[in-house]
C-alpha positions in Angstrom: -0.2 0.1 -0.1 1.4 3.1 -0.8 1.8 5.9 1.9 2.1 9.8 0.7 5.0 11.4 2.2 4.5 15.0 0.4 1.9 16.7 -1.7 3.0 20.4 -2.3 0.4 22.6 -1.2 -0.6 24.1 -4.7 -0.9 20.3 -6.0 2.3 21.0 -8.2 4.0 17.2 -7.2 3.5 14.1 -4.7 6.0 11.8 -3.5 4.6 8.4 -2.5 6.3 5.4 -1.3 5.4 1.7 -1.6 6.9 -0.1 1.2 5.9 -3.7 0.1 8.1 -3.0 -3.1 10.5 -0.5 -1.9 9.5 2.0 -4.7 9.7 5.6 -4.3 7.6 7.4 -6.8 8.0 11.8 -7.8 5.0 12.9 -9.2 5.3 16.3 -11.4 1.6 17.3 -11.7 2.3 20.4 -13.6 3.6 17.9 -16.9 2.7 14.8 -15.9 6.1 13.1 -15.5 6.5 10.5 -13.0 9.7 9.1 -11.6 10.2 5.7 -10.0 13.0 4.4 -7.7 13.9 1.4 -6.1 14.8 2.6 -2.4 15.3 0.1 0.6 14.7 1.3 4.0 18.7 2.0 4.6 18.3 4.3 1.5 15.1 6.1 2.5 17.1 7.0 6.0 19.9 8.3 3.9 17.6 10.5 1.9 15.9 11.6 5.0 19.1 12.7 6.5 20.2 14.5 3.4 17.1 16.2 2.9 17.2 17.2 6.6 20.9 18.7 6.3 19.9 20.4 2.8 16.6 22.0 4.8 18.6 23.3 7.6 21.4 24.8 5.3 18.1 26.7 3.4 17.1 27.9 6.5 20.5 29.2 7.8 21.4 31.0 4.8 17.9 32.8 4.7 18.8 33.4 8.2 22.1 34.9 7.7 20.7 37.0 4.9 18.0 38.6 7.2 20.7 39.5 9.5 
């Protein structure tokens, strides 16, 4: 069963994951493109860590620009 991980607030994209098949699907609803990638549990943790780090860096840069 697919689990929705993220849906863009304006409906521009969705990310879903099927834990039974280890398939991560990224859907670009603007142009209809769909990308599927096989990612197991360890890969999901690596993606989560890297995305968290990237988001933190972006927030830090924005904060630095404000000061």
